[in-house]
N, C-alpha and C positions, 0 to 999 in steps of 0.2 A: 446517590453514590457518585463520586467524582472520579473520572478515569484520567490516568496520566497520559498526556498526548505529546510528550517530548519526542524529539527526533530519535533519540537513542532507543526509547521504548518502542517506537513505531518500527524502527529497523529490526529490532530483536523480534517483534511479532511477525514481521514479514519473512524473516529467515531464522526460524527457531534452531537453536543448536541442539544436537542430539548426541547420543553415544557414537563413538567412531564406528563406522561400518566398513565393510570391505568395498573395494573400488567398483565391483560389479553392480552393487545396489545403490551407489551414489546417484543423486539426481543431477541432471545436467543444467546448463544455463537456461535452456528453453523451458524446462520444467519449473525452475525458480521464477522465471519471468512470467510464465502462465499463472503461477500461484500468486505472484504480486498483483497481476491484473485482476485475478479473481477476488483477492482480498480488497483491492481498491474498489471494485464494483460493489462488493458487499458493504463497504463503508459508505458509499454513495447511496445505496438503497436504504441503509439504516438512517442516514441523515434525512432522506426524503420521508421516511416513515415518521421520524421525530417531528419534522416540520408539519406534516399533516396532523399529527396528534396535537401539536400546539394550536393549529388553526381550528381544530374541532373542540378544543378545550379539554382534551383527554390527557395532555402532558401535565405532569405535576410541577416540574421546575423548568423555568426558562433557561437557566444556565446549563442544564443537561442537554437541552436541545442545541444550544450554541456550541457546547463541547463536541457534540456529535457532528455538527456541521464543520467545525474546525478540523476535526480528525479526518473527515472526508476530504477537506481541502488540502491538508498536509499530505495525505496519501496520494492524491492526484498530482500534486506538485512533485512529489518524490518519483512517481511513475513517469512523469514527463521528463524529469532530469535523467532517469535511467535510460529512457528512449533516446534522449539527446546524446548521452555518452556512448551508447551502443552504435548509434548512427555515425558519430565522429570516429569511433574505432573502425567501423566498416569502411568509411571513406579514406581513412589513413592507410588501411590495408590495400585498398584499391589503387592508391597512388604509389605504392611500393613498386620498384622496378625489380624484375626477376633476373 
């Protein structure tokens, strides 16, 4: 089974859209960031398991292992870019004069 690992699909999986909710139950940026970190960690763990399965001969297809590893790589790159943008925004706010 081949999984789609496009950027668009990955972003949608990180931030699933749901039915509109009232403002009291909306999650904040910190919750979304924590969820992204958790999903990135899970992708890394899945890639590690796939690599171990390949080394032990339990993996059925090499391309599925490679897709899992690429998904983990893309997820990590996305998370690093999110961190960089958040840090840039913070630094810009700190440079503002009151």
